[in-house]
C-alpha positions, 0 to 999 in steps of 0.5 A: 477480462484480464485487464479489468481483473488487473484494474480491480487488483490494482485499485484495492492496493493503491487507492484504499491502502494509500500506497502502503499495504497490498490488499488483494484478491491477487496480492503484489507478491503473488502477482510478482511471483507468477508473472515476473519472478524470473525476470526481476523487472517489477518493483514496489516501493513504500511511500511516506504518506503523512510521516508527520502524523503523531502516534495518537493519530489525527482526525481527518479534519486536522489532516486536511485542514486548508486543503479544500477537501470535502471529507464526507464526499471523499469517504462516500466515494471510497465506500462506493468503490469498496462496495463495487469491489466487495471490499470491507471498509469502515468509516474512517474518521482518523489517520494513524502513522504507518511508519512502524507498520511499514518497518514490520512489513519488511520483516514479515515479507522476509518470512514469506507471508507478506500477504497475510500481514497486509490483509490483517493490517488493511482490516485493522486499519481500514475496517476496525479503525485500529491504531497501527502506529502503536507497537502493541497493536503491531505485535497483536497483529503479528501474533494473529498470523502466527509469527513469533511475538519476541521476534516482532518486539525486537524488530520494532524495538531495534528498528532492524528495518529502518534502513530499508524503509528509508531507502524506499522513502528516499527513492520516492523523494528522488522520483518526485513522487508526491501522491499515491496511487503513482503508476510509472511504467516505462517512464510514463506516469499516471497519478491519482485514482483514475478509471479503468479506461484511463489506465488501460493503456498503461496495462497494455504497455506494462505487458508489452514490457514483460514480453520485451523484457527490455525496460524497468517499470514500477508502481508505488 
């Protein structure tokens, strides 16, 4: 049961959020704090998924043009997964640029309330279909979780956390990450949405490493 709960948690984070935000019954922050705080062995990085997306966004037909993807069937599959997990999910028609949201996320996490921000952004993007590439929308989301509006504006205007996000992106490039979800545990990888049975061995390896505390592992 524990591994199935972990699978549900990772599925929500990695499948429905494109590796960008933590959405959870149990967040990555909470997971890290409860299991690995003392050992500093578990890390996550932000992945630059479609950084070329313009501020106004792209309809999915534009995004996947030439990729031989049945957008309707892919959407139905996501809806099925969401229903199985009791997760709210709207009908997605466009993708938006999340770069500024990633930078704002770094600031919010420094305030210790990253979980609330991840949930708010997930709901805005995947349920309400709000353009999270717009500064005004990000400020509104910050205010919704009681963060100071003026500081949020300054963080976005000054690009205070640009360097940290650049570092995450560069790490992903160096690791040859080209898609999400991307699991890397003790140098063993699994890429793309995988069924529970396929990921179960990796989960067991992960907790074996926690016990040994000898090898680093990460999830992107």
